[in-house]
GULOKE-451239 format. One record per residue: residue number from 0; residue in one letter; x, y, z of N, C-alpha, C, O, CB in turn. Coordinates in nm, 2 decimals. Glycine has a CB too. Example, Ala and Ser with C-alpha at 12.3 -4.5 7.8 and 13.67 -1.06 7.14 Angstrom:
<donus>
DONU   vexvo   tormar     n_c1     n_c2     n_c3    ca_c1    ca_c2    ca_c3     c_c1     c_c2     c_c3     o_c1     o_c2     o_c3    cb_c1    cb_c2    cb_c3
DONU       0        A     1.32    -0.57     0.78     1.23    -0.45     0.78     1.32    -0.33     0.78     1.42    -0.33     0.85     1.13    -0.45     0.90
DONU       1        S     1.28    -0.22     0.71     1.37    -0.11     0.71     1.29     0.00     0.79     1.34     0.11     0.80     1.41    -0.06     0.57
</donus>
This chain:
<donus>
DONU   vexvo   tormar     n_c1     n_c2     n_c3    ca_c1    ca_c2    ca_c3     c_c1     c_c2     c_c3     o_c1     o_c2     o_c3    cb_c1    cb_c2    cb_c3
DONU       0        X     1.01     0.94     2.35     1.13     1.00     2.36     1.20     0.94     2.31     1.19     0.83     2.36     1.17     1.04     2.46
DONU       1        X     1.32     0.96     2.18     1.40     0.89     2.14     1.52     0.87     2.19     1.62     0.91     2.13     1.41     0.90     2.05
DONU       2        X     1.52     0.81     2.32     1.65     0.79     2.40     1.75     0.71     2.44     1.84     0.71     2.52     1.64     0.81     2.47
DONU       3        X     1.66     0.60     2.33     1.71     0.43     2.37     1.64     0.37     2.48     1.66     0.25     2.50     1.86     0.41     2.41
DONU       4        X     1.56     0.44     2.56     1.49     0.39     2.67     1.40     0.29     2.66     1.35     0.31     2.54     1.44     0.47     2.73
DONU       5        X     1.35     0.21     2.71     1.18     0.14     2.69     1.08     0.19     2.74     1.07     0.19     2.86     1.15     0.02     2.74
DONU       6        X     0.99     0.25     2.65     0.88     0.38     2.73     0.72     0.28     2.71     0.69     0.23     2.60     0.86     0.60     2.62
DONU       7        X     0.67     0.27     2.82     0.52     0.22     2.83     0.46     0.30     2.75     0.52     0.41     2.75     0.45     0.22     2.96
DONU       8        X     0.37     0.29     2.68     0.26     0.37     2.62     0.13     0.28     2.61     0.12     0.16     2.56     0.30     0.43     2.48
DONU       9        X     0.02     0.36     2.67    -0.10     0.32     2.62    -0.21     0.41     2.57    -0.22     0.52     2.63    -0.15     0.26     2.71
DONU      10        X    -0.29     0.39     2.47    -0.37     0.49     2.42    -0.50     0.38     2.37    -0.51     0.26     2.39    -0.29     0.58     2.29
DONU      11        X    -0.59     0.46     2.33    -0.74     0.37     2.24    -0.74     0.50     2.13    -0.72     0.62     2.14    -0.94     0.35     2.37
DONU      12        X    -0.78     0.44     2.04    -0.81     0.50     1.92    -0.91     0.38     1.81    -0.89     0.27     1.77    -0.66     0.55     1.85
DONU      13        X    -1.03     0.52     1.79    -1.11     0.40     1.71    -1.08     0.39     1.56    -1.03     0.46     1.47    -1.26     0.42     1.71
DONU      14        X    -1.14     0.25     1.58    -1.07     0.24     1.45    -1.16     0.17     1.36    -1.16     0.05     1.39    -0.92     0.17     1.45
DONU      15        X    -1.27     0.22     1.24    -1.36     0.19     1.20    -1.37     0.07     1.08    -1.46    -0.01     1.08    -1.40     0.30     1.18
DONU      16        X    -1.29     0.08     1.03    -1.24    -0.04     0.92    -1.12    -0.07     0.91    -1.04     0.01     0.97    -1.27    -0.01     0.77
DONU      17        X    -1.06    -0.21     0.83    -0.98    -0.26     0.85    -0.83    -0.18     0.76    -0.82    -0.16     0.64    -1.02    -0.39     0.83
DONU      18        X    -0.70    -0.15     0.87    -0.63    -0.08     0.80    -0.50    -0.11     0.84    -0.46    -0.22     0.87    -0.66     0.04     0.80
DONU      19        X    -0.42     0.00     0.84    -0.28    -0.06     0.88    -0.20     0.10     0.99    -0.18     0.22     0.96    -0.17    -0.09     0.67
DONU      20        X    -0.17     0.03     1.12    -0.10     0.16     1.19    -0.01     0.19     1.21     0.07     0.11     1.17    -0.11     0.20     1.28
DONU      21        X     0.03     0.29     1.27     0.23     0.30     1.34     0.20     0.40     1.43     0.09     0.46     1.46     0.39     0.38     1.20
DONU      22        X     0.33     0.41     1.47     0.32     0.47     1.65     0.43     0.55     1.57     0.51     0.49     1.50     0.37     0.35     1.83
DONU      23        X     0.45     0.68     1.57     0.60     0.79     1.54     0.61     0.85     1.68     0.53     0.90     1.76     0.57     0.95     1.40
DONU      24        X     0.77     0.80     1.68     0.82     0.93     1.76     0.91     1.03     1.67     1.00     1.01     1.60     0.92     0.88     1.88
DONU      25        X     0.84     1.15     1.71     0.85     1.26     1.70     1.00     1.30     1.62     1.11     1.29     1.68     0.82     1.31     1.82
DONU      26        X     0.99     1.33     1.50     1.13     1.37     1.51     1.22     1.23     1.45     1.29     1.26     1.35     1.16     1.41     1.69
DONU      27        X     1.23     1.11     1.49     1.27     1.05     1.45     1.23     0.91     1.40     1.23     0.88     1.28     1.32     1.08     1.50
DONU      28        X     1.21     0.85     1.46     1.09     0.75     1.33     0.97     0.69     1.35     0.88     0.77     1.41     1.15     0.62     1.27
DONU      29        X     0.93     0.57     1.32     0.81     0.49     1.39     0.83     0.33     1.36     0.91     0.27     1.29     0.66     0.55     1.33
DONU      30        X     0.73     0.30     1.45     0.72     0.16     1.47     0.70     0.05     1.32     0.66     0.13     1.24     0.60     0.15     1.57
DONU      31        X     0.71    -0.04     1.28     0.66    -0.12     1.19     0.56    -0.15     1.22     0.54    -0.19     1.34     0.71    -0.20     1.15
DONU      32        X     0.44    -0.15     1.11     0.33    -0.16     1.10     0.28    -0.25     1.15     0.34    -0.36     1.16     0.31    -0.14     1.01
DONU      33        X     0.12    -0.23     1.20     0.05    -0.31     1.30    -0.06    -0.34     1.19    -0.09    -0.24     1.12     0.01    -0.24     1.45
DONU      34        X    -0.12    -0.45     1.18    -0.24    -0.46     1.08    -0.35    -0.49     1.16    -0.37    -0.60     1.22    -0.23    -0.59     0.96
DONU      35        X    -0.42    -0.40     1.15    -0.59    -0.41     1.25    -0.68    -0.47     1.14    -0.68    -0.44     1.02    -0.69    -0.21     1.32
DONU      36        X    -0.74    -0.57     1.20    -0.87    -0.63     1.08    -0.98    -0.64     1.17    -0.99    -0.70     1.27    -0.83    -0.81     1.00
DONU      37        X    -1.12    -0.53     1.08    -1.19    -0.49     1.14    -1.34    -0.57     1.08    -1.40    -0.53     0.98    -1.16    -0.35     1.14
DONU      38        X    -1.38    -0.67     1.14    -1.48    -0.75     1.11    -1.49    -0.81     0.96    -1.57    -0.81     0.86    -1.60    -0.67     1.14
DONU      39        X    -1.34    -0.89     0.98    -1.30    -0.97     0.91    -1.30    -0.93     0.77    -1.33    -1.01     0.68    -1.35    -1.08     0.95
DONU      40        X    -1.27    -0.79     0.73    -1.26    -0.77     0.61    -1.13    -0.74     0.57    -1.06    -0.70     0.67    -1.34    -0.68     0.58
DONU      41        X    -1.06    -0.74     0.43    -0.94    -0.71     0.45    -0.91    -0.56     0.44    -1.01    -0.47     0.44    -0.88    -0.79     0.35
DONU      42        X    -0.75    -0.52     0.44    -0.71    -0.41     0.45    -0.74    -0.32     0.26    -0.71    -0.37     0.16    -0.54    -0.44     0.52
DONU      43        X    -0.78    -0.20     0.27    -0.80    -0.17     0.15    -0.77    -0.01     0.15    -0.81     0.05     0.25    -0.93    -0.21     0.11
DONU      44        X    -0.73     0.05     0.07    -0.69     0.20     0.09    -0.78     0.26     0.01    -0.89     0.23    -0.04    -0.54     0.25     0.06
DONU      45        X    -0.72     0.38     0.02    -0.87     0.50    -0.06    -0.85     0.47    -0.19    -0.74     0.41    -0.22    -0.87     0.71    -0.05
DONU      46        X    -0.94     0.52    -0.27    -0.92     0.48    -0.41    -0.84     0.55    -0.46    -0.79     0.51    -0.57    -1.03     0.48    -0.49
DONU      47        X    -0.79     0.69    -0.40    -0.68     0.79    -0.47    -0.59     0.70    -0.45    -0.53     0.70    -0.56    -0.65     0.94    -0.42
DONU      48        X    -0.52     0.62    -0.38    -0.40     0.55    -0.35    -0.40     0.44    -0.46    -0.30     0.41    -0.53    -0.39     0.50    -0.19
DONU      49        X    -0.50     0.38    -0.47    -0.52     0.26    -0.57    -0.47     0.31    -0.70    -0.38     0.26    -0.77    -0.68     0.22    -0.58
DONU      50        X    -0.57     0.43    -0.74    -0.55     0.48    -0.88    -0.41     0.51    -0.88    -0.35     0.49    -0.98    -0.64     0.60    -0.92
DONU      51        X    -0.35     0.57    -0.77    -0.22     0.63    -0.78    -0.11     0.47    -0.84    -0.05     0.48    -0.95    -0.19     0.72    -0.60
DONU      52        X    -0.09     0.39    -0.77    -0.08     0.29    -0.81    -0.10     0.24    -0.94     0.00     0.26    -1.02    -0.13     0.25    -0.75
DONU      53        X    -0.22     0.17    -1.00    -0.22     0.16    -1.09    -0.18     0.26    -1.21    -0.14     0.19    -1.30    -0.31     0.12    -1.07
DONU      54        X    -0.18     0.38    -1.23    -0.13     0.51    -1.28     0.05     0.45    -1.28     0.10     0.42    -1.38    -0.17     0.66    -1.16
DONU      55        X     0.13     0.45    -1.16     0.28     0.39    -1.13     0.28     0.26    -1.21     0.38     0.25    -1.29     0.32     0.35    -0.95
DONU      56        X     0.20     0.17    -1.22     0.21     0.05    -1.29     0.26     0.14    -1.46     0.37     0.17    -1.49     0.04    -0.06    -1.28
DONU      57        X     0.15     0.15    -1.54     0.14     0.19    -1.64     0.25     0.30    -1.67     0.30     0.29    -1.78     0.02     0.22    -1.65
DONU      58        X     0.29     0.41    -1.55     0.41     0.49    -1.61     0.53     0.42    -1.64     0.59     0.44    -1.75     0.45     0.58    -1.52
DONU      59        X     0.56     0.32    -1.53     0.70     0.27    -1.54     0.72     0.17    -1.64     0.84     0.14    -1.68     0.74     0.21    -1.42
DONU      60        X     0.57     0.09    -1.71     0.58    -0.01    -1.85     0.63     0.12    -1.91     0.75     0.12    -1.93     0.42    -0.11    -1.92
DONU      61        X     0.57     0.25    -1.95     0.60     0.35    -2.06     0.75     0.34    -2.08     0.80     0.38    -2.18     0.54     0.50    -2.02
DONU      62        X     0.83     0.30    -1.97     0.92     0.36    -1.95     1.01     0.27    -1.94     1.12     0.32    -1.93     0.91     0.44    -1.85
DONU      63        X     1.01     0.16    -1.95     1.06     0.02    -1.90     1.06    -0.07    -2.06     1.16    -0.13    -2.11     0.94    -0.06    -1.76
DONU      64        X     0.92    -0.07    -2.13     0.94    -0.15    -2.20     1.02    -0.19    -2.30     1.04    -0.30    -2.35     0.87    -0.16    -2.23
DONU      65        X     1.08    -0.06    -2.35     1.17    -0.11    -2.47     1.31    -0.13    -2.44     1.40    -0.11    -2.53     1.16    -0.01    -2.58
DONU      66        X     1.35    -0.16    -2.32     1.47    -0.19    -2.26     1.44    -0.36    -2.22     1.54    -0.42    -2.19     1.51    -0.07    -2.13
DONU      67        X     1.35    -0.41    -2.23     1.34    -0.52    -2.17     1.38    -0.60    -2.27     1.39    -0.55    -2.38     1.22    -0.56    -2.12
DONU      68        X     1.43    -0.76    -2.24     1.53    -0.86    -2.37     1.38    -0.92    -2.42     1.29    -0.96    -2.34     1.68    -1.01    -2.29
DONU      69        X     1.37    -0.93    -2.54     1.30    -0.97    -2.65     1.25    -1.20    -2.54     1.15    -1.27    -2.53     1.46    -0.96    -2.85
DONU      70        X     1.34    -1.20    -2.50     1.32    -1.31    -2.47     1.27    -1.33    -2.33     1.25    -1.44    -2.28     1.43    -1.37    -2.49
DONU      71        X     1.23    -1.22    -2.24     1.18    -1.19    -2.11     1.03    -1.10    -2.14     0.96    -1.10    -2.04     1.31    -1.10    -2.02
DONU      72        X     0.99    -1.05    -2.23     0.91    -0.98    -2.28     0.81    -1.04    -2.25     0.75    -0.99    -2.15     0.93    -0.95    -2.39
DONU      73        X     0.76    -1.14    -2.29     0.63    -1.21    -2.26     0.57    -1.24    -2.13     0.45    -1.24    -2.11     0.63    -1.32    -2.30
DONU      74        X     0.71    -1.26    -2.04     0.69    -1.28    -1.90     0.65    -1.16    -1.82     0.56    -1.16    -1.74     0.80    -1.33    -1.84
DONU      75        X     0.74    -1.03    -1.85     0.72    -0.94    -1.83     0.59    -0.86    -1.86     0.55    -0.77    -1.79     0.79    -0.91    -1.85
DONU      76        X     0.54    -0.89    -1.97     0.39    -0.84    -1.98     0.29    -0.89    -1.93     0.19    -0.83    -1.90     0.35    -0.83    -2.08
DONU      77        X     0.32    -1.02    -1.91     0.23    -1.09    -1.79     0.24    -1.03    -1.65     0.13    -1.03    -1.58     0.28    -1.23    -1.77
DONU      78        X     0.34    -0.99    -1.61     0.38    -0.99    -1.47     0.32    -0.82    -1.46     0.27    -0.76    -1.36     0.57    -1.04    -1.44
DONU      79        X     0.33    -0.77    -1.58     0.24    -0.61    -1.56     0.09    -0.65    -1.57     0.00    -0.60    -1.49     0.27    -0.47    -1.70
DONU      80        X     0.06    -0.73    -1.67    -0.08    -0.75    -1.65    -0.11    -0.77    -1.57    -0.20    -0.70    -1.56    -0.14    -0.80    -1.70
DONU      81        X    -0.10    -0.85    -1.46    -0.12    -0.90    -1.33    -0.11    -0.80    -1.22    -0.16    -0.82    -1.10    -0.04    -1.00    -1.31
DONU      82        X    -0.04    -0.69    -1.26     0.00    -0.60    -1.12    -0.18    -0.49    -1.15    -0.27    -0.45    -1.08     0.22    -0.49    -1.14
DONU      83        X    -0.13    -0.47    -1.31    -0.26    -0.40    -1.31    -0.42    -0.44    -1.31    -0.52    -0.38    -1.28    -0.24    -0.35    -1.40
DONU      84        X    -0.39    -0.57    -1.35    -0.56    -0.65    -1.28    -0.58    -0.62    -1.11    -0.69    -0.58    -1.05    -0.54    -0.87    -1.30
DONU      85        X    -0.43    -0.65    -1.05    -0.45    -0.66    -0.88    -0.52    -0.51    -0.87    -0.64    -0.50    -0.83    -0.28    -0.68    -0.78
DONU      86        X    -0.45    -0.38    -0.89    -0.48    -0.26    -0.88    -0.61    -0.23    -0.89    -0.68    -0.15    -0.82    -0.41    -0.19    -0.95
DONU      87        X    -0.64    -0.29    -0.99    -0.82    -0.25    -1.06    -0.92    -0.33    -0.95    -1.04    -0.31    -0.94    -0.86    -0.33    -1.26
DONU      88        X    -0.83    -0.41    -0.89    -0.96    -0.52    -0.80    -0.93    -0.44    -0.68    -1.03    -0.41    -0.61    -0.93    -0.74    -0.78
DONU      89        X    -0.83    -0.40    -0.64    -0.80    -0.32    -0.52    -0.91    -0.18    -0.50    -0.99    -0.14    -0.41    -0.63    -0.27    -0.53
DONU      90        X    -0.87    -0.12    -0.64    -0.96     0.02    -0.70    -1.14     0.00    -0.65    -1.20     0.05    -0.56    -0.95     0.03    -0.90
DONU      91        X    -1.20    -0.09    -0.74    -1.31    -0.18    -0.73    -1.36    -0.19    -0.57    -1.47    -0.16    -0.52    -1.27    -0.32    -0.80
DONU      92        X    -1.26    -0.24    -0.52    -1.26    -0.28    -0.37    -1.30    -0.15    -0.24    -1.36    -0.16    -0.14    -1.10    -0.33    -0.36
DONU      93        X    -1.22    -0.04    -0.30    -1.17     0.06    -0.20    -1.29     0.11    -0.14    -1.40     0.11    -0.20    -1.08     0.17    -0.27
DONU      94        X    -1.29     0.15    -0.02    -1.46     0.19     0.01    -1.43     0.36     0.04    -1.53     0.42     0.02    -1.54     0.08     0.19
DONU      95        X    -1.33     0.44     0.06    -1.31     0.57     0.11    -1.24     0.60     0.00    -1.18     0.53    -0.07    -1.24     0.59     0.24
DONU      96        X    -1.26     0.77    -0.04    -1.18     0.83    -0.17    -1.11     0.87    -0.02    -1.14     0.83     0.09    -1.25     0.97    -0.32
DONU      97        X    -0.98     0.98    -0.05    -0.89     1.00     0.02    -0.90     1.14     0.06    -0.93     1.22    -0.03    -0.77     0.96    -0.04
DONU      98        X    -0.89     1.19     0.18    -0.93     1.32     0.23    -0.80     1.41     0.19    -0.80     1.53     0.21    -0.96     1.31     0.40
</donus>
């Protein structure tokens, strides 16, 4: 209950793969995420989410490229290339499709 009072909660939830989880106060907010590591494996999102992030980098670049100062263009291209590389890596490592 979002009444300003501290409330103790306890529950069990099966977590099959490394994930982040939050607890929501219905109609109010949620706690900061808690990272849960299973079998020492890194958290990886669904393939759909990883593809969305990769597509977003490309969309952002398509809209901003023409506004980047010439002196900053090489560094900016490198930063966007790095982001694409990381999201492609995450896409390849993503074990599941989104539901």
